[in-house]
N, C-alpha and C positions, 0 to 999 in steps of 0.2 A: 508501087509497083505491088501487082498481086502475086504472092509465090505461089508456084504450084504445087499440088501435095502429089505424094508418090502414090502410086496404088497398091495395094497387097501383092499383087504379083512380083512387082519389081522390087518390094521388101523382102519378100520371102528369097528371091534369086540372090540378093547383097547378102542375105543372113546365111545361104547356102555357101556363098563364095568366102564368105568371112570365116566359116567353120573349117571348108575346105584346106583353107591358108594355114589356120592356126593347128590343123592336124597334120601338116606336112612339115611343118618346121619341130626342131629341137626343144623341148620347155627348158631346158638349161638345168644346170646343178642345183640353184636355188631353188627355182620351182619344185623339183621334186623332192628335195629336203623339205620343204613346207609340206608338200602332200603326203610325206610320211609320217608326221607327226600326228599322237593321239587326238581325237576331237577337243576332247575336253582334259586337258594337261594336268595332273596332279599337281597341287602346289598351296602357295597363299594365294589370297582372293585379292585383287589390286584395292588400291584404298578407296574409288568409288564405289567396288562391289560392296566392301565391308560398310560403307556410309550409308548405301542405301537399305543395305538390311536390315541395320540398326534403326535408321528412322522409321523402314516401313513396320519393324517390333515396335516400337513408340506408339503407331498409330492404332495397332492390334488392342482392343478389349480384349483381359482375359475375365472370363466370369466362369461361375458354375453351372454346369447342363439346368438344374433346379431353378437358377436364379434368370439364367437366359428364358427360361419357358416362361415362368410367372411374368417378365417382362413384357415379352409377347403376349401372352393373353390379357395381359391389362390394355396393349395397344388395340386389342382387336373389339372392345368394347365401346 
């Protein structure tokens, strides 16, 4: 059986109704508390973030500007 696709007007109407319903309800204390928190809370990084930074640091090659320019010039020849 073939499923009918909904047209853009129906989708827009459904979205509008959903947003109206959400705006009419009280968000609750937990949601308000969550929205009041700062975007980037100060504190320690998570284990995964520290691991990612450490891994990316190992991937980066540190060299002087002169050495980098020489290497680039040799590659052009």
